[in-house]
C-alpha positions in Angstrom: 46.2 47.6 -34.4 44.1 44.9 -36.1 41.3 43.5 -34.0 38.6 40.8 -34.4 35.2 41.3 -33.1 34.9 37.9 -31.4 31.5 36.5 -30.6 30.7 36.3 -26.9 28.0 33.7 -27.4 25.8 33.8 -24.2 28.6 34.9 -21.9 27.9 38.2 -20.2 29.9 41.2 -21.5 32.1 42.5 -18.7 32.6 39.1 -17.1 36.4 39.4 -17.5 36.6 42.9 -16.0 34.4 41.8 -13.1 36.5 38.7 -12.4 39.8 40.5 -12.7 38.7 43.3 -10.4 37.3 40.9 -7.8 40.5 38.8 -7.9 42.6 41.8 -6.9 40.1 43.4 -4.5 39.1 40.1 -2.8 41.6 37.4 -3.5 40.5 35.5 -0.4 36.9 35.1 -1.6 37.8 34.7 -5.3 40.2 31.8 -4.8 38.2 30.1 -2.1 35.3 30.1 -4.6 37.6 28.6 -7.2 38.8 26.0 -4.7 35.3 24.5 -4.6 35.9 22.9 -8.0 38.5 20.6 -6.3 37.9 17.6 -4.1 39.7 18.1 -0.7 40.2 15.6 2.1 40.3 18.8 4.3 38.8 21.8 2.7 40.7 25.1 3.1 39.2 27.8 5.2 41.9 30.3 4.2 43.2 31.2 0.8 46.4 33.2 1.3 49.1 32.9 4.0 51.2 36.0 4.0 52.9 35.4 7.3 56.4 34.9 5.6 56.1 37.6 2.9 57.5 38.0 0.4 57.1 34.2 0.4 53.4 33.5 0.1 51.5 30.2 0.4 48.0 29.3 -0.8 45.3 27.3 1.0 47.6 26.6 4.0 45.1 24.5 6.0 43.8 22.5 3.0 44.6 18.8 2.3 44.1 16.9 -1.0 45.6 14.5 -3.5 46.2 15.8 -7.0 46.1 12.4 -8.7 42.7 11.7 -7.0 41.4 15.0 -8.6 42.8 14.0 -12.0 41.6 10.4 -12.0 39.7 8.7 -9.2 37.0 11.4 -8.7 36.0 11.1 -12.4 35.7 7.3 -12.1 33.7 7.6 -8.9 31.4 10.0 -10.6 30.6 7.3 -13.2 32.9 8.6 -16.0 35.4 5.7 -15.9 34.6 4.8 -19.5 35.3 8.3 -20.8 38.6 8.7 -22.7 41.2 10.5 -20.6 44.3 10.2 -22.7 45.0 9.7 -26.5 48.6 9.0 -27.4 49.1 9.7 -31.1 52.6 8.7 -32.3 53.6 9.9 -35.7 56.9 8.1 -35.0 55.3 4.6 -34.7 52.0 5.2 -36.5 50.1 4.0 -33.5 47.2 5.6 -31.6 46.5 4.4 -28.0 43.5 5.4 -25.9 43.2 5.2 -22.1 39.8 5.6 -20.4 39.8 7.2 -17.0 39.4 3.8 -15.4 42.3 2.3 -17.4 44.6 5.3 -16.7 43.7 5.1 -13.0 44.6 1.4 -12.9 48.0 2.0 -14.6 48.8 4.8 -12.2 47.8 2.8 -9.1 50.0 -0.1 -10.1 53.1 2.0 -10.9 52.5 3.9 -7.6 52.4 0.5 -5.9 55.7 -0.4 -7.5 57.3 2.8 -6.4 55.9 2.4 -2.9 57.4 -1.1 -2.7 60.7 0.5 -3.4 60.4 2.9 -0.6 59.0 5.9 -2.3 56.6 7.9 -0.1 55.3 11.4 0.7 57.9 14.1 0.0 60.4 11.7 -1.7 61.7 12.7 -5.1 61.5 10.7 -8.3 63.2 11.8 -11.5 61.3 11.2 -14.7 63.4 10.9 -17.9 61.0 9.9 -20.7 59.9 10.9 -24.2 56.3 11.6 -25.3 54.8 8.2 -24.4 51.9 7.4 -22.1 54.4 6.2 -19.4 55.4 9.8 -18.8 51.8 10.6 -17.9 51.5 7.6 -15.7 54.8 8.3 -14.0 53.9 11.8 -13.0 50.5 10.9 -11.7 51.9 7.9 -9.8 54.2 10.2 -8.0 51.4 12.6 -7.2 49.3 9.6 -5.9 52.0 8.8 -3.3 52.6 12.5 -2.4 56.0 12.1 -3.9 57.7 15.0 -5.8 58.5 14.4 -9.5 61.1 16.1 -11.4 60.8 15.6 -15.2 63.9 16.1 -17.3 63.4 16.4 -21.0 64.2 13.1 -22.7 67.5 13.2 -24.4 69.2 15.7 -22.1 73.0 15.2 -21.9 74.3 13.1 -19.0 76.0 16.1 -17.4 72.7 18.1 -17.2 70.9 15.0 -16.0 73.5 14.5 -13.2 73.2 18.2 -12.1 69.4 17.7 -11.6 70.0 14.4 -9.8 72.3 16.2 -7.4 69.9 19.1 -6.8 66.6 17.1 -6.5 68.2 14.1 -4.8 65.8 11.5 -6.1 65.5 7.9 -4.8 64.2 6.5 -8.1 64.7 7.3 -11.8 61.9 6.3 -14.2 63.1 6.0 -17.8 62.8 3.9 -20.9 65.0 2.4 -23.7 65.0 5.7 -25.7 63.2 8.3 -27.7 62.4 8.3 -31.4 63.2 11.4 -33.5 62.4 11.7 -37.2 65.9 10.8 -38.4 67.4 8.9 -35.4 66.8 7.0 -32.2 68.1 8.4 -29.0 69.5 5.8 -26.5 68.5 6.8 -23.0 70.1 4.1 -20.9 73.7 5.0 -21.6 72.9 8.6 -20.7 71.2 7.7 -17.4 74.0 5.3 -16.5 76.7 8.0 -17.1 74.6 10.6 -15.2 74.4 8.2 -12.2 78.1 7.7 -12.3 78.7 11.4 -12.5 76.3 12.6 -9.8 77.3 12.7 -6.2 73.8 11.8 -5.0 73.2 8.0 -5.0 70.0 6.8 -6.7 68.7 3.5 -5.3 66.6 2.3 -8.2 66.1 2.8 -12.0 62.9 1.4 -13.5 63.2 1.0 -17.3 60.2 0.8 -19.6 61.2 -1.4 -22.6 60.7 0.0 -26.2 61.6 -2.0 -29.3 64.4 -1.0 -31.6 67.1 0.2 -29.3 70.6 -1.2 -28.9 71.1 -0.9 -25.2 69.4 -3.5 -23.1 68.5 -3.3 -19.4 71.2 -6.0 -18.7 73.9 -3.7 -20.3 73.2 -1.0 -17.7 72.6 -3.2 -14.6 74.6 -2.1 -11.6 76.0 1.1 -13.2 76.0 4.1 -10.9 75.4 1.8 -7.9 71.7 1.6 -8.6 69.4 -1.4 -8.9 68.2 -1.4 -12.6 64.8 -3.1 -12.9 62.3 -3.8 -15.6 59.3 -1.5 -15.4 56.7 -4.0 -16.6 57.8 -6.7 -14.2 57.8 -4.3 -11.3 54.3 -3.1 -12.1 53.0 -6.7 -12.6 54.2 -7.7 -9.2 52.9 -4.6 -7.4 49.8 -4.1 -5.2 47.8 -1.0 -6.3 48.5 2.0 -4.1 45.9 4.3 -2.6 46.1 8.1 -2.7 48.1 9.8 0.0 46.6 13.1 1.2 49.1 15.9 1.4 49.1 19.5 2.5 48.1 22.0 -0.2 51.4 23.7 0.4 53.4 20.4 -0.1 55.4 20.3 -3.4 53.9 18.4 -6.3 56.9 18.8 -8.6 60.2 20.5 -9.3 60.9 21.6 -12.8 64.3 23.0 -13.8 64.3 26.1 -16.0 65.8 25.7 -19.5 69.2 27.0 -20.4 70.5 27.3 -16.9 74.2 27.5 -16.2 75.9 26.4 -12.9 73.5 25.1 -10.3 70.1 24.4 -11.9 67.2 26.6 -10.8 64.4 24.3 -9.6 60.9 25.9 -9.9 58.6 24.4 -7.2 54.9 23.8 -7.8 52.6 23.1 -4.8 49.7 20.7 -4.8 46.7 22.9 -3.8 47.3 26.2 -5.6 48.3 24.3 -8.7 45.1 22.2 -8.8 42.9 25.2 -8.1 44.5 27.4 -10.7 44.7 24.8 -13.5 41.1 23.7 -13.0 40.1 27.4 -13.2 42.1 28.0 -16.4 40.7 25.0 -18.2 37.2 26.4 -17.9 37.8 30.1 -18.1 40.8 30.5 -20.4 40.8 27.4 -22.6 37.0 26.7 -22.6 37.4 23.0 -22.2 35.3 20.8 -19.9 34.4 17.2 -19.3 34.4 15.0 -22.4 35.9 17.7 -24.6 39.3 17.3 -26.3 42.4 19.5 -25.8 45.6 19.0 -27.7 48.7 20.7 -26.6 51.6 20.2 -29.0 54.5 20.5 -26.6 56.5 18.1 -24.5 56.0 16.8 -21.0 59.5 18.0 -20.2 58.4 21.6 -20.4 56.0 23.5 -18.2 53.4 23.7 -21.0 53.4 19.9 -21.0 53.0 19.6 -17.3 50.1 22.0 -17.1 48.2 21.3 -20.3 49.2 17.8 -21.6 49.0 16.2 -18.1 47.3 18.0 -15.3 45.0 20.6 -16.6 42.8 18.5 -18.9 42.5 15.7 -16.4 41.6 18.0 -13.6 38.8 19.2 -15.8 37.6 15.7 -16.8 38.5 16.3 -20.4 40.4 14.2 -23.0 44.1 15.2 -23.5 45.9 14.3 -26.7 49.6 13.5 -26.3 51.4 13.8 -29.7 54.8 12.1 -30.3 55.9 13.9 -33.5 56.9 17.2 -35.0 54.9 20.0 -36.7 56.6 19.3 -40.0 58.4 16.2 -41.3 56.2 13.6 -39.5 55.2 13.2 -42.3 54.5 16.8 -43.4 53.2 20.2 -42.4 49.7 18.9 -42.1 50.4 16.9 -38.9 48.5 19.4 -36.6 45.5 19.5 -38.9 45.3 15.7 -38.9 45.4 15.6 -35.1 42.5 18.1 -34.9 40.4 16.1 -37.4 41.2 12.6 -36.1 40.5 13.4 -32.5 37.8 16.1 -32.6 40.0 18.7 -30.9 38.2 21.6 -29.4 41.2 23.7 -28.2 44.6 23.4 -29.8 47.7 24.9 -28.2 51.2 25.1 -29.8 54.3 27.4 -29.9 54.9 30.2 -32.5 58.0 28.4 -33.7 55.9 25.5 -34.8 53.6 27.8 -36.7 56.5 29.4 -38.4 57.9 26.0 -39.4 54.5 25.1 -40.9 54.3 28.4 -42.7 57.8 27.9 -44.1 56.9 24.4 -45.4 53.4 25.1 -46.6 53.0 28.9 -47.1 49.7 28.6 -48.9 48.2 26.2 -46.4 47.4 23.6 -49.0 47.7 20.7 -46.5 45.1 22.2 -44.2 42.5 22.2 -46.9 42.4 18.4 -46.9 41.2 18.2 -43.3 37.9 18.8 -41.5 38.5 21.2 -38.6 34.9 21.8 -37.7 35.5 20.6 -34.1 38.1 23.4 -33.5 36.8 26.3 -31.4 40.0 27.9 -30.1 43.6 28.0 -31.3 46.2 29.1 -28.8 49.9 30.0 -29.0 52.6 30.6 -26.4 56.2 29.9 -25.7 57.8 33.0 -27.3 56.6 36.1 -29.1 54.0 35.4 -31.9 55.0 37.8 -34.6 52.2 39.6 -36.3 52.8 38.2 -39.8 52.6 34.6 -38.6 49.5 35.4 -36.5 47.8 37.0 -39.5 48.8 34.0 -41.7 47.4 31.4 -39.4 44.3 33.3 -38.7 43.7 33.6 -42.4 44.0 29.8 -42.8 41.8 28.9 -39.9 39.3 31.7 -40.3 39.3 32.3 -36.5 41.2 34.5 -34.1 44.5 33.0 -32.9 45.0 33.6 -29.2 48.5 34.5 -28.2 49.0 34.3 -24.5 52.0 34.7 -22.3 53.5 32.8 -19.4 56.6 31.4 -18.0 58.0 28.2 -16.4 57.8 30.0 -13.1 54.2 31.0 -13.3 52.8 27.6 -14.5 49.9 29.3 -16.3 49.0 32.4 -18.2 50.1 35.8 -17.0 48.1 37.4 -19.8 45.5 35.7 -21.9 42.2 36.1 -23.7 39.9 34.3 -21.3 37.6 32.8 -23.9 35.7 30.6 -21.5 34.8 33.6 -19.3 34.4 36.2 -22.0 35.9 36.2 -25.5 37.6 39.5 -25.9 38.6 41.1 -29.2 42.1 39.9 -30.3 44.8 42.5 -31.0 47.5 41.4 -33.3 50.8 41.3 -31.5 49.2 41.3 -28.0 48.9 38.4 -25.5 45.6 40.1 -24.5 44.9 41.1 -20.9 46.3 40.2 -17.4 44.7 37.0 -16.1 42.5 37.2 -13.0 44.8 37.1 -10.0 47.6 38.8 -11.8 48.3 42.5 -10.9 50.5 43.5 -13.9 52.4 46.8 -14.1 55.0 48.3 -16.4 57.9 50.0 -14.5 60.8 52.1 -15.5 64.3 51.4 -14.4 63.7 53.1 -11.0 60.6 51.0 -10.4 58.1 53.7 -11.1 55.0 53.0 -13.2 55.0 54.3 -16.8 52.1 55.7 -18.7 50.0 53.5 -21.0 51.7 52.9 -24.3 55.2 53.4 -22.8 57.7 50.5 -22.9 59.2 49.3 -19.6 59.8 46.3 -17.4 56.8 44.1 -16.9 56.4 43.2 -13.3 53.7 41.6 -11.2 52.7 43.0 -7.8 52.9 40.4 -5.0 51.4 38.1 -4.1 51.4 36.0 -7.2 48.2 34.0 -7.7 47.8 30.3 -6.9 49.7 27.9 -9.1 52.7 30.1 -9.5 56.1 29.3 -7.9 56.1 29.8 -4.1 59.9 29.5 -4.2 62.9 27.7 -5.7 63.7 24.1 -4.6 65.5 24.4 -1.2 66.6 27.9 -1.9 64.3 30.7 -0.7 67.0 33.3 -0.8 67.9 32.5 -4.4 64.2 32.9 -5.3 64.1 36.3 -3.6 67.4 37.4 -5.2 66.4 36.2 -8.7 62.9 37.5 -8.9 61.8 39.7 -6.0 64.8 42.1 -5.5 64.8 44.2 -8.7 61.5 45.9 -7.9 60.6 45.4 -4.2 57.0 44.3 -3.7 57.0 42.9 -7.3 57.9 39.7 -9.2 60.3 40.8 -12.1 59.3 38.8 -15.2 62.5 39.7 -17.0 60.4 40.8 -20.0 59.9 44.3 -21.4 56.7 45.4 -22.9 53.8 47.9 -23.2 50.3 48.0 -21.8 48.0 50.0 -24.1 45.1 52.3 -23.1 42.7 49.3 -23.3 44.8 47.3 -20.9 46.2 44.9 -23.5 49.7 43.6 -22.9 52.3 43.6 -25.6 55.4 41.6 -24.6 58.3 42.8 -26.7 61.0 40.5 -25.5 63.4 39.7 -22.7 64.9 42.8 -21.1 68.3 41.6 -22.3 66.9 41.6 -25.9 66.5 45.4 -25.8 69.4 47.0 -27.7 70.8 50.5 -27.4 71.6 52.2 -30.7 73.2 55.6 -30.2 71.1 56.1 -27.0 67.9 54.8 -28.5 66.4 51.8 -26.8 64.9 49.4 -29.4 63.2 46.1 -28.8 64.5 43.3 -31.0 60.9 42.0 -31.1 59.8 45.1 -33.0 62.6 44.8 -35.4 61.9 41.1 -36.0 58.2 41.9 -36.6 59.3 44.3 -39.3 61.5 41.8 -41.0 58.8 39.1 -40.8 56.5 41.4 -42.7 58.4 40.6 -45.9 56.6 38.0 -47.9 59.7 35.8 -48.4 60.6 35.5 -44.7 59.6 32.4 -42.7 61.3 33.4 -39.4 64.0 35.7 -38.2 66.1 36.9 -35.3 67.6 40.2 -34.5 70.5 40.7 -32.0 72.4 43.7 -30.8 76.1 43.5 -31.8 78.7 45.6 -30.0 79.6 48.7 -32.0 82.4 51.1 -31.0 80.6 54.2 -32.2 76.9 53.5 -31.6 77.2 51.2 -28.5 75.2 48.5 -30.3 73.9 48.0 -33.8 71.1 45.6 -34.8 72.0 42.6 -36.9 69.3 40.5 -38.5 69.2 36.8 -39.6 66.4 35.6 -41.8 65.2 32.1 -42.9 63.3 32.1 -46.2 60.0 30.3 -46.8 59.9 26.9 -48.6 59.7 27.5 -52.3 61.6 30.8 -52.1 64.9 30.5 -53.9 67.9 31.5 -51.8 69.9 34.0 -53.9 73.6 33.4 -54.5 75.9 35.2 -52.1 77.1 38.5 -53.7 74.5 38.3 -56.5 72.2 41.2 -57.6 69.3 39.1 -56.4 70.7 38.9 -53.0 71.5 42.6 -52.9 67.9 43.4 -53.9 66.4 41.0 -51.3 68.6 42.4 -48.5 67.7 46.0 -49.5 64.0 45.1 -49.4 64.5 43.7 -45.8 66.3 46.9 -44.7 63.5 49.0 -46.2 60.9 47.0 -44.4 62.6 47.8 -41.0 63.0 51.4 -42.0 59.3 51.6 -43.0 58.0 50.0 -39.9 60.5 51.2 -37.2 62.1 54.3 -38.8 65.6 55.4 -39.5 66.3 55.5 -35.8 67.0 51.7 -36.0 69.9 52.3 -38.3 69.3 48.8 -39.6 71.9 47.7 -42.1 73.2 44.3 -41.2 71.0 41.4 -42.4 71.9 38.0 -43.8 70.0 35.0 -45.1 70.6 31.7 -43.2 69.4 28.2 -43.5 68.1 27.8 -39.9 68.1 29.6 -36.5 69.5 27.9 -33.4 66.7 27.0 -30.9 66.0 25.2 -27.7 63.9 22.1 -27.9 60.9 24.1 -26.7 61.4 26.4 -29.7 63.0 29.5 -28.2 65.6 31.2 -30.5 69.0 31.3 -28.8 69.5 35.1 -29.3 71.8 35.5 -26.3 74.2 32.8 -27.5 74.1 34.3 -31.0 75.0 37.7 -29.5 77.8 36.3 -27.5 79.3 34.6 -30.5 79.0 37.8 -32.6 80.7 39.8 -30.0 83.5 37.3 -29.6 82.6 36.6 -25.9 82.9 33.3 -24.1 79.7 31.3 -24.5 78.4 27.9 -23.5 76.1 25.9 -25.9 72.9 25.6 -23.8 72.0 22.1 -22.7 68.5 22.7 -24.2 69.7 23.3 -27.8 67.7 21.3 -30.4 70.5 20.9 -33.0 74.0 22.1 -32.2 74.9 21.8 -35.9 72.7 24.9 -36.6 74.8 27.0 -34.2 78.0 25.6 -35.7 76.9 26.5 -39.2 76.1 30.1 -38.1 79.5 30.6 -36.5 81.1 31.9 -39.7 78.2 34.2 -40.3 78.1 35.6 -36.8 81.7 36.2 -36.0 82.6 38.5 -38.9 79.9 40.8 -37.4 81.9 41.7 -34.3 
């Protein structure tokens, strides 16, 4: 496996091993020490409460306010003029900066408007906003009051929005006129109105932030769903600033619904104390970002990555966070990320592998990067789905630095496995998300729950208790949490991912356990097959699924998207036959004949969620002729429709 000998600067060798060992040997001492980086109204004297195991709570006797730790304490420390938030919109061409003092003022006033409408500690507020500063302000205003926010990705369908309203039972919805996409404007108010009319739970108030260029006005929605619809700006102007409300460390900060759910949504709960301690720790020790330094996370506030590292993490650290309203390509081109790094002096940049593949497809030689000064950049992170080795090597070659793949989930809220560059920069292994984070006791188990030897694929599980900042339960459903995550392997959290830990302790995540296919009794990871396909120089991205086969049980079927500039051969032509044969040979060369890989086709695009995950399960269901539902999180349903004719003949 390829490695990079990363410089450790003046950080002591062995710092990671020492920290990880201590975190498992003495979690009480380790996390109480980490908690000293947070300002508490009542400092915790205990770290872990295991009295209700397998449900665990962190810092049970602590009391704090998360918004105070993100904002007020930096102002009180004399850093009110430091830049807290940079909003860079490729959609409007505008850049807006908020100092810590300005952001604090905006948050206190919105919190005052919410308090005037009856929102207090423990009440829920649903946030339905695009990537604009008001999303930041809304989340922090809720935290200031001790209220619980539930952010729903802007543009979700009314039915999905209604299901979350019924589950979270919010008193207030915070929204705006709409979101701006590269080729269209998405009207939010009709969707919110329809959701309110569909939901059984009554929402009292909807506050609407006005954006220019949208057809539906506030007056058009007034009264719909039985709610009072009010202008956000007027409500804030009339409000008295609200003070921070101290809450228990174990009180919920937010509920975030996992993507792609069917039936009743699954609400991941994040508490206040463990969340603040964990994210503050990660900013220093994983992302190597501190006060006055700039972090840009190219995600969305509707996803967990946006919660943790666009909003809360950087502000807890006193850093500057860049909020980008735009796409990796097409706004205006594949140089968008490089412009952000240069314009804002970004130190740590974080994006998803699917964005990197899109950039590689549009600009395979990296010509657009050469026009930008990236001298501020120290670290480049990727997470969200598996980073295939070819894309990793490509982006490393362009940047001239290791690209740090790390792995986590909505449920965990921060990295399960990472390269802790702020603690000790370890060598990077291509294809690996590096090592288990301190506090994470990671094991690989067979189907009977027994540990497997190093280098053997199995089910990745985490021994309980999970560290601070991870989910303590699901919203109002402890039993569903236990059934969903803690029952498969008693004493462990089942990640749902398969993978390998090598002899050096590096974690290789190979894919979801339902992405493992069985070909004539041989278990094969689709991630390994995809890595082989992606090694072909013409391939920008790809997906492999297991299609039902009456003889072999399943057979692998591959779908590839070609790079920009590579001519797509005519169907049935000699050129197509040659390309497809090269792709088959690539898999045979990398994986072996055991894969029996024959089915492969070139497609224009792959169906994805808005967070960039390829919808392999839906593709497999379509190919097998099964009933399927188009996930609510799909980015472009037309891509799935275009694939229907390609997928269905495969069954």
